[in-house]
Structures are given as structure tokens and as C-alpha cells.
N, C-alpha and C positions, 0 to 999 in steps of 0.2 A: 704772028698777030696771036692774040690772045681772045676765045672767043668762049662766052660763058651761054650756057643755055641751063635754064633754071626751067622746072617743072614746078609750079606753084602747088605747096602743100595745103592741102585744105583739109581739115579735121573734122569729121562728123560723130556725130554720138549715137550709136542704138542703142536703146534701152527695151526690155522685154523681162519676163519672168525670171531668164537667166540669167539677170543680174544687166552689166552693161560692156560695150566694146568700143574703143576708141581706135578710130584708122587714119593716118596719114601717109601718103603715098611717098613714092619713094621719090629722093632728090636726084637728078643727073645735072652735074658742071662739069665741063671742060677746064682741065685743071693742067697747063703746060702740054698742051697738044694730046691729053688722053681723056678718056671718060671716064667720070668720078662718082660712083653709086653709093649713095648714103641716106642714112633715115634722120630724122631730127625728133628729137625730144628737149622742150625745156630749156631750147638753145643747144644742145650737144648733138654732134656727129655719131651717129652709129652705126657701124657696119653691116651689111646684109650677112645671115649666119650666125646675130649676136644675140642674148636677149638678156633682161636685167629685171629686177624688181623692183621699184620705187615703193618703201613701206609708210613713204609722208601720204602718197595720194593712195596707197592700198592697189594696186595698179602692179600686173606680170605682165611684160613687153616682149615680143622679139623682133625681130626685123627682118625681115626677106625679101627678092626679087620687086616684091609689087608695093612693099612697104613698109609700116611700123605699126602692130595690131597690139594693142591694150585690152586686157580684160579686168574687170573688177576682181578683188581677192575680197571676200567673205559677203554679209550683206546687210542690209540697212533695214531696220525695223521699226515698224510704226508705234509708237508707245501711245495710249490712250489719254486724253489730260486728267481724267480722273487718278493713274496711277503714283503711287508714293515710290514709284521706280523707273527711272531710266535705261537704256540700252545706248552705252556709247561702244565706240571700235578704240582698241589698245591694241598697238602691234598689230593693227589686221582683225585682232579679231574681239568678239562681240562680247562686253560684260555688264553685269546689270548691276546698276550704284541707285543708292539710295538722290531722289531729286534733291531732297535737306541735304543733304552733304554724300556730293559725287566721290569724297577719298573712302566711303565706307561700302561696302558689298552691301547689295539688298538682299534679305531675307527669302530664302525660298517662296516661304508662304505668301510674300507681298510682290513675286514676279508675277504681272497680270500673265491671265490662261489664254484669252484670246487676241492676238496679236498679227500683224501681217508682215510680210519681209517681201524686200525686192534683193537678188545678188546670187551669187554662186555660193 
């Protein structure tokens, strides 16, 4: 008899001055009479003890016996409205570019001096 036991994976996001952490509890499933434990991430199954980096979402993730924990990489910058420059993430690293042409670097003298940021 095939019995499947699922723990509902409910993710939650905790944000603070250190950045953000996403956590999904471990999934337990009975397969062929044996208990199987794994974490899920964007439809993928990740085994406990494994870790990976999602550069598209700028997250570092690790699966353990409790579940999957993902931490933000880099930080998000709040740019003043009147600034000529904008801060963008490229490869999970912050880069200053011109608002008028985001293909060009922002000159250092135009980078805002008073900004706020959240992240690690």
C-alpha cells in the first residue's frame, strides 16, 4: 500500500536590518515504503546537507533536517528621487548607473551621499 505523508511547506519571510531570510520547512514523503526527506525550491527537490546559490534571486540557500533557509546576498539601496543616479543589482552586486542611461556608470561626484540600505 502506498501512503504519502506531506508536510505543508509554508514559506515565510523575515526582514530586518540584516537583510532577509526565507524559510520553508522540510517535506516528508513516504516513497516505496521508505520515508523521504527533502526541501523544495522553485519546484526542485533539494536533499538535506546540500546548499546552492540562486544568482537570479540573489539568494544563498541551504537545506538541513529542519528545512530550506535562504539568505539575501548584497543589499538594496533606497535612492533619493532627485538623484541623477540609480543603484542596480548586477550579478548580486550593487552598481551605480545614470538614471538617464542605465548602461553608463554614474560618476562618483553624482552618487548620493545620504542613502539608506537594507541587506547583508
